[in-house]
CHARMM-style PDB file with segment names, atoms N, HN, CA, C and O in Angstrom:
ATOM      1  N   MET     1      -4.409  20.066  12.958  1.00  0.00      PROA
ATOM      2  CA  MET     1      -4.706  19.610  11.611  1.00  0.00      PROA
ATOM      3  C   MET     1      -5.978  18.767  11.655  1.00  0.00      PROA
ATOM      4  O   MET     1      -6.163  17.962  12.568  1.00  0.00      PROA
ATOM      5  N   GLN     2      -6.848  18.950  10.673  1.00  0.00      PROA
ATOM      6  HN  GLN     2      -6.698  19.604   9.931  1.00  0.00      PROA
ATOM      7  CA  GLN     2      -8.045  18.126  10.568  1.00  0.00      PROA
ATOM      8  C   GLN     2      -7.947  17.269   9.321  1.00  0.00      PROA
ATOM      9  O   GLN     2      -7.436  17.697   8.286  1.00  0.00      PROA
ATOM     10  N   GLN     3      -8.446  16.057   9.441  1.00  0.00      PROA
ATOM     11  HN  GLN     3      -8.861  15.709  10.281  1.00  0.00      PROA
ATOM     12  CA  GLN     3      -8.351  15.098   8.342  1.00  0.00      PROA
ATOM     13  C   GLN     3      -9.701  14.415   8.154  1.00  0.00      PROA
ATOM     14  O   GLN     3     -10.282  13.904   9.112  1.00  0.00      PROA
ATOM     15  N   ARG     4     -10.199  14.408   6.912  1.00  0.00      PROA
ATOM     16  HN  ARG     4      -9.727  14.823   6.135  1.00  0.00      PROA
ATOM     17  CA  ARG     4     -11.426  13.668   6.622  1.00  0.00      PROA
ATOM     18  C   ARG     4     -11.054  12.207   6.385  1.00  0.00      PROA
ATOM     19  O   ARG     4     -10.095  11.904   5.675  1.00  0.00      PROA
ATOM     20  N   VAL     5     -11.825  11.313   6.990  1.00  0.00      PROA
ATOM     21  HN  VAL     5     -12.604  11.559   7.567  1.00  0.00      PROA
ATOM     22  CA  VAL     5     -11.522   9.891   6.919  1.00  0.00      PROA
ATOM     23  C   VAL     5     -12.795   9.110   6.603  1.00  0.00      PROA
ATOM     24  O   VAL     5     -13.852   9.369   7.177  1.00  0.00      PROA
ATOM     25  N   LYS     6     -12.683   8.160   5.694  1.00  0.00      PROA
ATOM     26  HN  LYS     6     -11.823   7.949   5.227  1.00  0.00      PROA
ATOM     27  CA  LYS     6     -13.776   7.220   5.424  1.00  0.00      PROA
ATOM     28  C   LYS     6     -13.295   5.862   5.924  1.00  0.00      PROA
ATOM     29  O   LYS     6     -12.230   5.385   5.534  1.00  0.00      PROA
ATOM     30  N   VAL     7     -14.089   5.251   6.787  1.00  0.00      PROA
ATOM     31  HN  VAL     7     -14.955   5.638   7.104  1.00  0.00      PROA
ATOM     32  CA  VAL     7     -13.691   4.002   7.427  1.00  0.00      PROA
ATOM     33  C   VAL     7     -14.466   2.835   6.827  1.00  0.00      PROA
ATOM     34  O   VAL     7     -15.673   2.924   6.599  1.00  0.00      PROA
ATOM     35  N   LYS     8     -13.752   1.742   6.575  1.00  0.00      PROA
ATOM     36  HN  LYS     8     -12.772   1.670   6.760  1.00  0.00      PROA
ATOM     37  CA  LYS     8     -14.387   0.513   6.099  1.00  0.00      PROA
ATOM     38  C   LYS     8     -14.057  -0.597   7.095  1.00  0.00      PROA
ATOM     39  O   LYS     8     -13.019  -1.248   6.982  1.00  0.00      PROA
ATOM     40  N   PRO     9     -14.952  -0.816   8.083  1.00  0.00      PROA
ATOM     41  CA  PRO     9     -14.696  -1.860   9.075  1.00  0.00      PROA
ATOM     42  C   PRO     9     -14.886  -3.259   8.491  1.00  0.00      PROA
ATOM     43  O   PRO     9     -15.401  -3.414   7.383  1.00  0.00      PROA
ATOM     44  N   ASN    10     -14.466  -4.271   9.242  1.00  0.00      PROA
ATOM     45  HN  ASN    10     -14.047  -4.145  10.141  1.00  0.00      PROA
ATOM     46  CA  ASN    10     -14.596  -5.688   8.861  1.00  0.00      PROA
ATOM     47  C   ASN    10     -13.855  -6.028   7.572  1.00  0.00      PROA
ATOM     48  O   ASN    10     -14.267  -6.931   6.845  1.00  0.00      PROA
ATOM     49  N   SER    11     -12.764  -5.316   7.280  1.00  0.00      PROA
ATOM     50  HN  SER    11     -12.429  -4.582   7.871  1.00  0.00      PROA
ATOM     51  CA  SER    11     -11.986  -5.620   6.080  1.00  0.00      PROA
ATOM     52  C   SER    11     -11.052  -6.800   6.355  1.00  0.00      PROA
ATOM     53  O   SER    11     -10.727  -7.091   7.506  1.00  0.00      PROA
ATOM     54  N   LYS    12     -10.628  -7.471   5.291  1.00  0.00      PROA
ATOM     55  HN  LYS    12     -10.892  -7.235   4.356  1.00  0.00      PROA
ATOM     56  CA  LYS    12      -9.722  -8.605   5.458  1.00  0.00      PROA
ATOM     57  C   LYS    12      -8.341  -8.149   5.919  1.00  0.00      PROA
ATOM     58  O   LYS    12      -7.689  -8.819   6.721  1.00  0.00      PROA
ATOM     59  N   GLN    13      -7.905  -7.006   5.405  1.00  0.00      PROA
ATOM     60  HN  GLN    13      -8.435  -6.462   4.754  1.00  0.00      PROA
ATOM     61  CA  GLN    13      -6.599  -6.493   5.818  1.00  0.00      PROA
ATOM     62  C   GLN    13      -6.674  -5.003   6.107  1.00  0.00      PROA
ATOM     63  O   GLN    13      -7.524  -4.276   5.593  1.00  0.00      PROA
ATOM     64  N   GLN    14      -5.749  -4.587   6.949  1.00  0.00      PROA
ATOM     65  HN  GLN    14      -5.058  -5.177   7.366  1.00  0.00      PROA
ATOM     66  CA  GLN    14      -5.704  -3.183   7.359  1.00  0.00      PROA
ATOM     67  C   GLN    14      -4.878  -2.408   6.330  1.00  0.00      PROA
ATOM     68  O   GLN    14      -3.746  -2.788   6.030  1.00  0.00      PROA
ATOM     69  N   LYS    15      -5.442  -1.325   5.792  1.00  0.00      PROA
ATOM     70  HN  LYS    15      -6.361  -1.017   6.036  1.00  0.00      PROA
ATOM     71  CA  LYS    15      -4.662  -0.508   4.860  1.00  0.00      PROA
ATOM     72  C   LYS    15      -5.220   0.902   4.801  1.00  0.00      PROA
ATOM     73  O   LYS    15      -6.383   1.144   5.125  1.00  0.00      PROA
ATOM     74  N   ILE    16      -4.360   1.833   4.376  1.00  0.00      PROA
ATOM     75  HN  ILE    16      -3.416   1.636   4.112  1.00  0.00      PROA
ATOM     76  CA  ILE    16      -4.736   3.236   4.245  1.00  0.00      PROA
ATOM     77  C   ILE    16      -4.584   3.633   2.783  1.00  0.00      PROA
ATOM     78  O   ILE    16      -3.543   3.396   2.171  1.00  0.00      PROA
ATOM     79  N   ILE    17      -5.625   4.236   2.229  1.00  0.00      PROA
ATOM     80  HN  ILE    17      -6.472   4.429   2.726  1.00  0.00      PROA
ATOM     81  CA  ILE    17      -5.575   4.720   0.845  1.00  0.00      PROA
ATOM     82  C   ILE    17      -5.747   6.234   0.885  1.00  0.00      PROA
ATOM     83  O   ILE    17      -6.724   6.745   1.433  1.00  0.00      PROA
ATOM     84  N   GLU    18      -4.779   6.949   0.294  1.00  0.00      PROA
ATOM     85  HN  GLU    18      -3.985   6.534  -0.151  1.00  0.00      PROA
ATOM     86  CA  GLU    18      -4.882   8.405   0.220  1.00  0.00      PROA
ATOM     87  C   GLU    18      -5.621   8.767  -1.057  1.00  0.00      PROA
ATOM     88  O   GLU    18      -5.173   8.445  -2.157  1.00  0.00      PROA
ATOM     89  N   GLU    19      -6.760   9.441  -0.905  1.00  0.00      PROA
ATOM     90  HN  GLU    19      -7.124   9.703  -0.012  1.00  0.00      PROA
ATOM     91  CA  GLU    19      -7.582   9.821  -2.054  1.00  0.00      PROA
ATOM     92  C   GLU    19      -7.054  11.108  -2.689  1.00  0.00      PROA
ATOM     93  O   GLU    19      -6.276  11.837  -2.074  1.00  0.00      PROA
ATOM     94  N   GLU    20      -7.482  11.379  -3.919  1.00  0.00      PROA
ATOM     95  HN  GLU    20      -8.114  10.787  -4.419  1.00  0.00      PROA
ATOM     96  CA  GLU    20      -7.024  12.572  -4.646  1.00  0.00      PROA
ATOM     97  C   GLU    20      -7.422  13.869  -3.957  1.00  0.00      PROA
ATOM     98  O   GLU    20      -6.714  14.870  -4.064  1.00  0.00      PROA
ATOM     99  N   ASP    21      -8.557  13.862  -3.246  1.00  0.00      PROA
ATOM    100  HN  ASP    21      -9.132  13.049  -3.159  1.00  0.00      PROA
ATOM    101  CA  ASP    21      -9.009  15.090  -2.580  1.00  0.00      PROA
ATOM    102  C   ASP    21      -8.318  15.327  -1.234  1.00  0.00      PROA
ATOM    103  O   ASP    21      -8.644  16.284  -0.531  1.00  0.00      PROA
ATOM    104  N   GLY    22      -7.372  14.467  -0.877  1.00  0.00      PROA
ATOM    105  HN  GLY    22      -7.107  13.690  -1.448  1.00  0.00      PROA
ATOM    106  CA  GLY    22      -6.633  14.643   0.372  1.00  0.00      PROA
ATOM    107  C   GLY    22      -7.211  13.867   1.543  1.00  0.00      PROA
ATOM    108  O   GLY    22      -6.603  13.806   2.612  1.00  0.00      PROA
ATOM    109  N   SER    23      -8.386  13.274   1.347  1.00  0.00      PROA
ATOM    110  HN  SER    23      -8.880  13.324   0.479  1.00  0.00      PROA
ATOM    111  CA  SER    23      -8.977  12.482   2.425  1.00  0.00      PROA
ATOM    112  C   SER    23      -8.340  11.093   2.446  1.00  0.00      PROA
ATOM    113  O   SER    23      -7.618  10.715   1.523  1.00  0.00      PROA
ATOM    114  N   LEU    24      -8.616  10.346   3.503  1.00  0.00      PROA
ATOM    115  HN  LEU    24      -9.202  10.653   4.252  1.00  0.00      PROA
ATOM    116  CA  LEU    24      -8.089   8.991   3.638  1.00  0.00      PROA
ATOM    117  C   LEU    24      -9.238   7.995   3.669  1.00  0.00      PROA
ATOM    118  O   LEU    24     -10.278   8.254   4.274  1.00  0.00      PROA
ATOM    119  N   THR    25      -9.048   6.859   3.016  1.00  0.00      PROA
ATOM    120  HN  THR    25      -8.203   6.648   2.524  1.00  0.00      PROA
ATOM    121  CA  THR    25      -9.950   5.721   3.179  1.00  0.00      PROA
ATOM    122  C   THR    25      -9.149   4.675   3.936  1.00  0.00      PROA
ATOM    123  O   THR    25      -8.084   4.247   3.492  1.00  0.00      PROA
ATOM    124  N   ILE    26      -9.678   4.268   5.089  1.00  0.00      PROA
ATOM    125  HN  ILE    26     -10.544   4.616   5.450  1.00  0.00      PROA
ATOM    126  CA  ILE    26      -8.942   3.351   5.950  1.00  0.00      PROA
ATOM    127  C   ILE    26      -9.741   2.070   6.129  1.00  0.00      PROA
ATOM    128  O   ILE    26     -10.878   2.086   6.599  1.00  0.00      PROA
ATOM    129  N   HSD    27      -9.122   0.963   5.746  1.00  0.00      PROA
ATOM    130  HN  HSD    27      -8.198   0.949   5.364  1.00  0.00      PROA
ATOM    131  CA  HSD    27      -9.741  -0.355   5.903  1.00  0.00      PROA
ATOM    132  C   HSD    27      -9.294  -0.909   7.253  1.00  0.00      PROA
ATOM    133  O   HSD    27      -8.097  -1.015   7.519  1.00  0.00      PROA
ATOM    134  N   LEU    28     -10.254  -1.262   8.098  1.00  0.00      PROA
ATOM    135  HN  LEU    28     -11.226  -1.176   7.881  1.00  0.00      PROA
ATOM    136  CA  LEU    28      -9.970  -1.764   9.436  1.00  0.00      PROA
ATOM    137  C   LEU    28     -10.474  -3.192   9.573  1.00  0.00      PROA
ATOM    138  O   LEU    28     -11.494  -3.557   8.989  1.00  0.00      PROA
ATOM    139  N   LYS    29      -9.754  -4.001  10.349  1.00  0.00      PROA
ATOM    140  HN  LYS    29      -8.925  -3.705  10.824  1.00  0.00      PROA
ATOM    141  CA  LYS    29     -10.175  -5.382  10.586  1.00  0.00      PROA
ATOM    142  C   LYS    29     -11.292  -5.457  11.613  1.00  0.00      PROA
ATOM    143  O   LYS    29     -12.115  -6.371  11.566  1.00  0.00      PROA
ATOM    144  N   SER    30     -11.331  -4.513  12.535  1.00  0.00      PROA
ATOM    145  HN  SER    30     -10.662  -3.770  12.573  1.00  0.00      PROA
ATOM    146  CA  SER    30     -12.291  -4.553  13.635  1.00  0.00      PROA
ATOM    147  C   SER    30     -13.719  -4.314  13.166  1.00  0.00      PROA
ATOM    148  O   SER    30     -13.950  -3.582  12.203  1.00  0.00      PROA
ATOM    149  N   PRO    31     -14.684  -4.940  13.859  1.00  0.00      PROA
ATOM    150  CA  PRO    31     -16.093  -4.656  13.572  1.00  0.00      PROA
ATOM    151  C   PRO    31     -16.510  -3.339  14.221  1.00  0.00      PROA
ATOM    152  O   PRO    31     -15.895  -2.913  15.199  1.00  0.00      PROA
ATOM    153  N   PRO    32     -17.539  -2.692  13.694  1.00  0.00      PROA
ATOM    154  CA  PRO    32     -17.985  -1.416  14.287  1.00  0.00      PROA
ATOM    155  C   PRO    32     -18.877  -1.654  15.511  1.00  0.00      PROA
ATOM    156  O   PRO    32     -20.028  -1.220  15.549  1.00  0.00      PROA
ATOM    157  N   VAL    33     -18.323  -2.354  16.513  1.00  0.00      PROA
ATOM    158  HN  VAL    33     -17.388  -2.708  16.482  1.00  0.00      PROA
ATOM    159  CA  VAL    33     -19.071  -2.708  17.722  1.00  0.00      PROA
ATOM    160  C   VAL    33     -18.318  -2.204  18.943  1.00  0.00      PROA
ATOM    161  O   VAL    33     -17.105  -2.391  19.044  1.00  0.00      PROA
ATOM    162  N   ASP    34     -19.016  -1.573  19.864  1.00  0.00      PROA
ATOM    163  HN  ASP    34     -20.001  -1.421  19.782  1.00  0.00      PROA
ATOM    164  CA  ASP    34     -18.434  -1.097  21.131  1.00  0.00      PROA
ATOM    165  C   ASP    34     -17.206  -0.213  20.919  1.00  0.00      PROA
ATOM    166  O   ASP    34     -16.302  -0.209  21.754  1.00  0.00      PROA
ATOM    167  N   GLY    35     -17.161   0.537  19.812  1.00  0.00      PROA
ATOM    168  HN  GLY    35     -17.896   0.534  19.133  1.00  0.00      PROA
ATOM    169  CA  GLY    35     -16.052   1.456  19.575  1.00  0.00      PROA
ATOM    170  C   GLY    35     -14.750   0.787  19.172  1.00  0.00      PROA
ATOM    171  O   GLY    35     -13.710   1.445  19.141  1.00  0.00      PROA
ATOM    172  N   LYS    36     -14.778  -0.512  18.858  1.00  0.00      PROA
ATOM    173  HN  LYS    36     -15.622  -1.047  18.883  1.00  0.00      PROA
ATOM    174  CA  LYS    36     -13.536  -1.229  18.509  1.00  0.00      PROA
ATOM    175  C   LYS    36     -12.913  -0.684  17.233  1.00  0.00      PROA
ATOM    176  O   LYS    36     -11.694  -0.533  17.156  1.00  0.00      PROA
ATOM    177  N   ALA    37     -13.741  -0.385  16.223  1.00  0.00      PROA
ATOM    178  HN  ALA    37     -14.731  -0.508  16.285  1.00  0.00      PROA
ATOM    179  CA  ALA    37     -13.203   0.149  14.966  1.00  0.00      PROA
ATOM    180  C   ALA    37     -12.593   1.532  15.200  1.00  0.00      PROA
ATOM    181  O   ALA    37     -11.561   1.852  14.610  1.00  0.00      PROA
ATOM    182  N   ASN    38     -13.210   2.356  16.049  1.00  0.00      PROA
ATOM    183  HN  ASN    38     -14.049   2.096  16.528  1.00  0.00      PROA
ATOM    184  CA  ASN    38     -12.657   3.682  16.348  1.00  0.00      PROA
ATOM    185  C   ASN    38     -11.314   3.568  17.070  1.00  0.00      PROA
ATOM    186  O   ASN    38     -10.400   4.347  16.802  1.00  0.00      PROA
ATOM    187  N   GLN    39     -11.191   2.605  17.980  1.00  0.00      PROA
ATOM    188  HN  GLN    39     -11.934   1.972  18.197  1.00  0.00      PROA
ATOM    189  CA  GLN    39      -9.913   2.399  18.678  1.00  0.00      PROA
ATOM    190  C   GLN    39      -8.831   1.975  17.697  1.00  0.00      PROA
ATOM    191  O   GLN    39      -7.701   2.460  17.760  1.00  0.00      PROA
ATOM    192  N   GLU    40      -9.182   1.063  16.786  1.00  0.00      PROA
ATOM    193  HN  GLU    40     -10.100   0.670  16.735  1.00  0.00      PROA
ATOM    194  CA  GLU    40      -8.217   0.623  15.778  1.00  0.00      PROA
ATOM    195  C   GLU    40      -7.842   1.783  14.854  1.00  0.00      PROA
ATOM    196  O   GLU    40      -6.680   1.926  14.474  1.00  0.00      PROA
ATOM    197  N   LEU    41      -8.824   2.605  14.494  1.00  0.00      PROA
ATOM    198  HN  LEU    41      -9.768   2.488  14.802  1.00  0.00      PROA
ATOM    199  CA  LEU    41      -8.573   3.768  13.644  1.00  0.00      PROA
ATOM    200  C   LEU    41      -7.541   4.701  14.279  1.00  0.00      PROA
ATOM    201  O   LEU    41      -6.606   5.138  13.609  1.00  0.00      PROA
ATOM    202  N   ILE    42      -7.706   5.003  15.551  1.00  0.00      PROA
ATOM    203  HN  ILE    42      -8.466   4.648  16.095  1.00  0.00      PROA
ATOM    204  CA  ILE    42      -6.770   5.896  16.250  1.00  0.00      PROA
ATOM    205  C   ILE    42      -5.371   5.264  16.300  1.00  0.00      PROA
ATOM    206  O   ILE    42      -4.367   5.959  16.143  1.00  0.00      PROA
ATOM    207  N   LYS    43      -5.312   3.955  16.520  1.00  0.00      PROA
ATOM    208  HN  LYS    43      -6.128   3.391  16.648  1.00  0.00      PROA
ATOM    209  CA  LYS    43      -4.032   3.251  16.555  1.00  0.00      PROA
ATOM    210  C   LYS    43      -3.328   3.324  15.193  1.00  0.00      PROA
ATOM    211  O   LYS    43      -2.127   3.587  15.121  1.00  0.00      PROA
ATOM    212  N   VAL    44      -4.089   3.089  14.118  1.00  0.00      PROA
ATOM    213  HN  VAL    44      -5.064   2.876  14.177  1.00  0.00      PROA
ATOM    214  CA  VAL    44      -3.536   3.124  12.759  1.00  0.00      PROA
ATOM    215  C   VAL    44      -3.035   4.533  12.416  1.00  0.00      PROA
ATOM    216  O   VAL    44      -1.949   4.688  11.856  1.00  0.00      PROA
ATOM    217  N   LEU    45      -3.824   5.552  12.752  1.00  0.00      PROA
ATOM    218  HN  LEU    45      -4.706   5.426  13.207  1.00  0.00      PROA
ATOM    219  CA  LEU    45      -3.417   6.931  12.451  1.00  0.00      PROA
ATOM    220  C   LEU    45      -2.203   7.349  13.273  1.00  0.00      PROA
ATOM    221  O   LEU    45      -1.362   8.102  12.781  1.00  0.00      PROA
ATOM    222  N   SER    46      -2.094   6.878  14.513  1.00  0.00      PROA
ATOM    223  HN  SER    46      -2.777   6.266  14.912  1.00  0.00      PROA
ATOM    224  CA  SER    46      -0.926   7.250  15.328  1.00  0.00      PROA
ATOM    225  C   SER    46       0.345   6.665  14.725  1.00  0.00      PROA
ATOM    226  O   SER    46       1.408   7.282  14.792  1.00  0.00      PROA
ATOM    227  N   LYS    47       0.237   5.463  14.130  1.00  0.00      PROA
ATOM    228  HN  LYS    47      -0.626   4.962  14.076  1.00  0.00      PROA
ATOM    229  CA  LYS    47       1.401   4.876  13.451  1.00  0.00      PROA
ATOM    230  C   LYS    47       1.728   5.651  12.181  1.00  0.00      PROA
ATOM    231  O   LYS    47       2.892   5.935  11.899  1.00  0.00      PROA
ATOM    232  N   LYS    48       0.682   5.994  11.410  1.00  0.00      PROA
ATOM    233  HN  LYS    48      -0.264   5.764  11.639  1.00  0.00      PROA
ATOM    234  CA  LYS    48       0.901   6.705  10.141  1.00  0.00      PROA
ATOM    235  C   LYS    48       1.586   8.050  10.357  1.00  0.00      PROA
ATOM    236  O   LYS    48       2.540   8.387   9.654  1.00  0.00      PROA
ATOM    237  N   PHE    49       1.094   8.823  11.337  1.00  0.00      PROA
ATOM    238  HN  PHE    49       0.319   8.549  11.907  1.00  0.00      PROA
ATOM    239  CA  PHE    49       1.650  10.147  11.584  1.00  0.00      PROA
ATOM    240  C   PHE    49       2.801  10.122  12.586  1.00  0.00      PROA
ATOM    241  O   PHE    49       3.409  11.159  12.853  1.00  0.00      PROA
ATOM    242  N   ASP    50       3.108   8.939  13.150  1.00  0.00      PROA
ATOM    243  HN  ASP    50       2.614   8.097  12.933  1.00  0.00      PROA
ATOM    244  CA  ASP    50       4.194   8.768  14.119  1.00  0.00      PROA
ATOM    245  C   ASP    50       4.032   9.709  15.310  1.00  0.00      PROA
ATOM    246  O   ASP    50       4.958  10.433  15.675  1.00  0.00      PROA
ATOM    247  N   ILE    51       2.847   9.688  15.908  1.00  0.00      PROA
ATOM    248  HN  ILE    51       2.094   9.100  15.612  1.00  0.00      PROA
ATOM    249  CA  ILE    51       2.548  10.503  17.086  1.00  0.00      PROA
ATOM    250  C   ILE    51       1.800   9.641  18.099  1.00  0.00      PROA
ATOM    251  O   ILE    51       1.243   8.607  17.732  1.00  0.00      PROA
ATOM    252  N   PRO    52       1.779  10.052  19.368  1.00  0.00      PROA
ATOM    253  CA  PRO    52       1.033   9.286  20.374  1.00  0.00      PROA
ATOM    254  C   PRO    52      -0.472   9.287  20.076  1.00  0.00      PROA
ATOM    255  O   PRO    52      -1.003  10.228  19.486  1.00  0.00      PROA
ATOM    256  N   LYS    53      -1.140   8.213  20.498  1.00  0.00      PROA
ATOM    257  HN  LYS    53      -0.708   7.448  20.977  1.00  0.00      PROA
ATOM    258  CA  LYS    53      -2.586   8.079  20.262  1.00  0.00      PROA
ATOM    259  C   LYS    53      -3.370   9.212  20.918  1.00  0.00      PROA
ATOM    260  O   LYS    53      -4.437   9.592  20.437  1.00  0.00      PROA
ATOM    261  N   SER    54      -2.843   9.749  22.014  1.00  0.00      PROA
ATOM    262  HN  SER    54      -1.976   9.440  22.405  1.00  0.00      PROA
ATOM    263  CA  SER    54      -3.558  10.812  22.740  1.00  0.00      PROA
ATOM    264  C   SER    54      -3.636  12.103  21.929  1.00  0.00      PROA
ATOM    265  O   SER    54      -4.414  12.991  22.278  1.00  0.00      PROA
ATOM    266  N   TYR    55      -2.855  12.233  20.862  1.00  0.00      PROA
ATOM    267  HN  TYR    55      -2.223  11.512  20.579  1.00  0.00      PROA
ATOM    268  CA  TYR    55      -2.875  13.426  20.019  1.00  0.00      PROA
ATOM    269  C   TYR    55      -3.991  13.374  18.974  1.00  0.00      PROA
ATOM    270  O   TYR    55      -4.192  14.337  18.235  1.00  0.00      PROA
ATOM    271  N   ILE    56      -4.716  12.254  18.909  1.00  0.00      PROA
ATOM    272  HN  ILE    56      -4.552  11.471  19.509  1.00  0.00      PROA
ATOM    273  CA  ILE    56      -5.725  12.059  17.863  1.00  0.00      PROA
ATOM    274  C   ILE    56      -7.111  11.983  18.495  1.00  0.00      PROA
ATOM    275  O   ILE    56      -7.333  11.238  19.450  1.00  0.00      PROA
ATOM    276  N   ARG    57      -8.035  12.763  17.948  1.00  0.00      PROA
ATOM    277  HN  ARG    57      -7.854  13.368  17.172  1.00  0.00      PROA
ATOM    278  CA  ARG    57      -9.425  12.764  18.437  1.00  0.00      PROA
ATOM    279  C   ARG    57     -10.380  12.632  17.256  1.00  0.00      PROA
ATOM    280  O   ARG    57     -10.137  13.172  16.177  1.00  0.00      PROA
ATOM    281  N   ILE    58     -11.465  11.909  17.481  1.00  0.00      PROA
ATOM    282  HN  ILE    58     -11.663  11.470  18.357  1.00  0.00      PROA
ATOM    283  CA  ILE    58     -12.536  11.862  16.483  1.00  0.00      PROA
ATOM    284  C   ILE    58     -13.444  13.039  16.797  1.00  0.00      PROA
ATOM    285  O   ILE    58     -14.179  13.029  17.785  1.00  0.00      PROA
ATOM    286  N   LYS    59     -13.383  14.057  15.940  1.00  0.00      PROA
ATOM    287  HN  LYS    59     -12.786  14.065  15.138  1.00  0.00      PROA
ATOM    288  CA  LYS    59     -14.118  15.295  16.189  1.00  0.00      PROA
ATOM    289  C   LYS    59     -15.604  15.141  15.863  1.00  0.00      PROA
ATOM    290  O   LYS    59     -16.459  15.642  16.594  1.00  0.00      PROA
ATOM    291  N   SER    60     -15.907  14.447  14.766  1.00  0.00      PROA
ATOM    292  HN  SER    60     -15.213  14.040  14.173  1.00  0.00      PROA
ATOM    293  CA  SER    60     -17.311  14.186  14.434  1.00  0.00      PROA
ATOM    294  C   SER    60     -17.404  12.871  13.678  1.00  0.00      PROA
ATOM    295  O   SER    60     -16.442  12.427  13.051  1.00  0.00      PROA
ATOM    296  N   GLY    61     -18.577  12.259  13.747  1.00  0.00      PROA
ATOM    297  HN  GLY    61     -19.359  12.620  14.256  1.00  0.00      PROA
ATOM    298  CA  GLY    61     -18.819  11.021  13.020  1.00  0.00      PROA
ATOM    299  C   GLY    61     -18.383   9.770  13.749  1.00  0.00      PROA
ATOM    300  O   GLY    61     -18.050   8.775  13.106  1.00  0.00      PROA
ATOM    301  N   ALA    62     -18.374   9.786  15.080  1.00  0.00      PROA
ATOM    302  HN  ALA    62     -18.645  10.594  15.603  1.00  0.00      PROA
ATOM    303  CA  ALA    62     -17.914   8.632  15.855  1.00  0.00      PROA
ATOM    304  C   ALA    62     -18.693   7.363  15.525  1.00  0.00      PROA
ATOM    305  O   ALA    62     -18.138   6.265  15.575  1.00  0.00      PROA
ATOM    306  N   SER    63     -19.982   7.504  15.187  1.00  0.00      PROA
ATOM    307  HN  SER    63     -20.433   8.396  15.147  1.00  0.00      PROA
ATOM    308  CA  SER    63     -20.776   6.320  14.864  1.00  0.00      PROA
ATOM    309  C   SER    63     -21.082   6.241  13.370  1.00  0.00      PROA
ATOM    310  O   SER    63     -21.990   5.519  12.957  1.00  0.00      PROA
ATOM    311  N   SER    64     -20.330   6.977  12.567  1.00  0.00      PROA
ATOM    312  HN  SER    64     -19.592   7.563  12.902  1.00  0.00      PROA
ATOM    313  CA  SER    64     -20.533   7.018  11.124  1.00  0.00      PROA
ATOM    314  C   SER    64     -19.282   6.504  10.412  1.00  0.00      PROA
ATOM    315  O   SER    64     -18.211   6.439  11.014  1.00  0.00      PROA
ATOM    316  N   ARG    65     -19.410   6.140   9.141  1.00  0.00      PROA
ATOM    317  HN  ARG    65     -20.281   6.192   8.652  1.00  0.00      PROA
ATOM    318  CA  ARG    65     -18.232   5.737   8.371  1.00  0.00      PROA
ATOM    319  C   ARG    65     -17.424   6.953   7.917  1.00  0.00      PROA
ATOM    320  O   ARG    65     -16.221   6.848   7.679  1.00  0.00      PROA
ATOM    321  N   GLN    66     -18.083   8.099   7.797  1.00  0.00      PROA
ATOM    322  HN  GLN    66     -19.061   8.184   7.989  1.00  0.00      PROA
ATOM    323  CA  GLN    66     -17.404   9.347   7.442  1.00  0.00      PROA
ATOM    324  C   GLN    66     -17.040  10.059   8.746  1.00  0.00      PROA
ATOM    325  O   GLN    66     -17.921  10.396   9.536  1.00  0.00      PROA
ATOM    326  N   LYS    67     -15.763  10.283   8.969  1.00  0.00      PROA
ATOM    327  HN  LYS    67     -15.047  10.008   8.327  1.00  0.00      PROA
ATOM    328  CA  LYS    67     -15.329  10.889  10.231  1.00  0.00      PROA
ATOM    329  C   LYS    67     -14.456  12.111   9.961  1.00  0.00      PROA
ATOM    330  O   LYS    67     -13.816  12.229   8.916  1.00  0.00      PROA
ATOM    331  N   LEU    68     -14.452  13.006  10.932  1.00  0.00      PROA
ATOM    332  HN  LEU    68     -14.971  12.910  11.781  1.00  0.00      PROA
ATOM    333  CA  LEU    68     -13.528  14.130  10.905  1.00  0.00      PROA
ATOM    334  C   LEU    68     -12.587  13.931  12.081  1.00  0.00      PROA
ATOM    335  O   LEU    68     -13.012  13.909  13.236  1.00  0.00      PROA
ATOM    336  N   ILE    69     -11.316  13.787  11.779  1.00  0.00      PROA
ATOM    337  HN  ILE    69     -10.971  13.804  10.841  1.00  0.00      PROA
ATOM    338  CA  ILE    69     -10.302  13.507  12.787  1.00  0.00      PROA
ATOM    339  C   ILE    69      -9.495  14.767  13.033  1.00  0.00      PROA
ATOM    340  O   ILE    69      -9.132  15.476  12.095  1.00  0.00      PROA
ATOM    341  N   GLU    70      -9.216  15.046  14.302  1.00  0.00      PROA
ATOM    342  HN  GLU    70      -9.511  14.470  15.065  1.00  0.00      PROA
ATOM    343  CA  GLU    70      -8.353  16.166  14.651  1.00  0.00      PROA
ATOM    344  C   GLU    70      -7.034  15.609  15.165  1.00  0.00      PROA
ATOM    345  O   GLU    70      -7.015  14.779  16.075  1.00  0.00      PROA
ATOM    346  N   VAL    71      -5.931  16.068  14.580  1.00  0.00      PROA
ATOM    347  HN  VAL    71      -5.947  16.742  13.841  1.00  0.00      PROA
ATOM    348  CA  VAL    71      -4.604  15.587  14.948  1.00  0.00      PROA
ATOM    349  C   VAL    71      -3.796  16.770  15.488  1.00  0.00      PROA
ATOM    350  O   VAL    71      -3.617  17.779  14.806  1.00  0.00      PROA
ATOM    351  N   ASP    72      -3.314  16.627  16.718  1.00  0.00      PROA
ATOM    352  HN  ASP    72      -3.458  15.808  17.272  1.00  0.00      PROA
ATOM    353  CA  ASP    72      -2.453  17.667  17.309  1.00  0.00      PROA
ATOM    354  C   ASP    72      -1.000  17.309  17.003  1.00  0.00      PROA
ATOM    355  O   ASP    72      -0.413  16.451  17.663  1.00  0.00      PROA
ATOM    356  N   MET    73      -0.427  17.971  16.000  1.00  0.00      PROA
ATOM    357  HN  MET    73      -0.904  18.667  15.464  1.00  0.00      PROA
ATOM    358  CA  MET    73       0.944  17.678  15.595  1.00  0.00      PROA
ATOM    359  C   MET    73       1.971  18.458  16.392  1.00  0.00      PROA
ATOM    360  O   MET    73       3.148  18.098  16.413  1.00  0.00      PROA
ATOM    361  N   ASP    74       1.533  19.527  17.051  1.00  0.00      PROA
ATOM    362  HN  ASP    74       0.577  19.820  17.034  1.00  0.00      PROA
ATOM    363  CA  ASP    74       2.502  20.457  17.649  1.00  0.00      PROA
ATOM    364  C   ASP    74       2.513  20.434  19.176  1.00  0.00      PROA
ATOM    365  O   ASP    74       2.932  21.416  19.790  1.00  0.00      PROA
ATOM    366  N   GLU    75       2.072  19.365  19.802  1.00  0.00      PROA
ATOM    367  HN  GLU    75       1.732  18.567  19.304  1.00  0.00      PROA
ATOM    368  CA  GLU    75       2.092  19.315  21.274  1.00  0.00      PROA
ATOM    369  C   GLU    75       3.441  18.927  21.783  1.00  0.00      PROA
ATOM    370  OT1 GLU    75       3.641  18.835  22.994  1.00  0.00      PROA
TER     371      GLU     75
END
């Protein structure tokens, strides 16, 4: 499964908003430094989908706010 994600780092609180087009807007507390926001993003998504973190990959946009996430649900 692929999921479009818009990330908002340095937010006051962590939250996930499901947009009408099916994409997610995710507010992260971590700053976008040294991959910290990406690590937090993977942690948040693993909780949301109730799967191990190793099942989630950032397919494109690792250094962008717009990301394409690949989730392996069937492993």
